[in-house]
C-alpha positions in Angstrom: 0.0 0.0 0.0 1.4 3.4 -0.9 1.7 6.4 1.3 -0.9 8.2 -0.8 -3.5 5.5 -0.1 -2.9 5.8 3.6 -3.8 9.5 3.7 -6.5 9.4 0.9 -9.8 11.0 1.8 -11.5 7.6 1.3 -9.2 6.0 3.9 -9.7 8.9 6.3 -13.5 8.5 5.9 -13.3 4.8 6.8 -11.2 5.5 9.8 -13.5 8.3 11.0 -16.6 6.1 10.6 -14.9 3.3 12.6 -14.0 5.7 15.4 -17.6 7.1 15.3 -19.0 3.6 15.7 -16.7 2.9 18.5 -17.8 6.0 20.3 -21.4 5.0 19.8 -20.7 1.7 21.5 -18.8 3.5 24.3 -21.6 6.0 24.9 -24.2 3.2 25.0 -22.2 1.2 27.5 -21.4 4.2 29.7 -25.0 5.3 29.8 -25.9 1.8 31.3 -23.5 2.1 34.2 -24.7 3.3 37.6 -24.0 6.0 38.6 -23.6 7.5 35.1 -20.4 9.6 34.6 -22.1 12.6 33.1 -18.9 14.5 32.4 -17.4 11.6 30.5 -20.7 11.1 28.6 -20.7 14.7 27.5 -17.1 14.5 26.4 -17.7 11.4 24.3 -20.8 12.9 22.8 -18.9 16.1 21.9 -16.1 14.1 20.3 -18.7 12.1 18.3 -20.3 15.3 17.0 -16.8 16.5 15.9 -16.2 13.3 14.1 -19.6 13.6 12.4 -18.6 17.0 11.2 -15.3 15.7 9.8 -17.1 12.8 8.1 -19.6 15.2 6.4 -16.7 17.5 5.2 -14.9 14.6 3.6 -18.2 13.3 2.1 -18.8 16.7 0.5 -15.2 16.7 -0.8 -15.7 13.3 -2.4 -19.2 13.8 -3.8 -19.9 17.5 -4.4 -23.6 18.1 -5.1 -22.9 20.9 -7.6 -21.2 20.2 -11.0 -17.7 21.7 -11.2 
């Protein structure tokens, strides 16, 4: 695998989606614990929102809606 493939937008998108899914799982598990660690839950949710923004940016880069 070449260095270009490791940093390609497609590869970044895959990695971000995987991290987003991992955060979903972590948030689900943490919300089931008693007592709930509200601070950690907020931090994880904030990180998940940031990842979603990054994913959307890369998706727009790869598939622009307007013709160039």
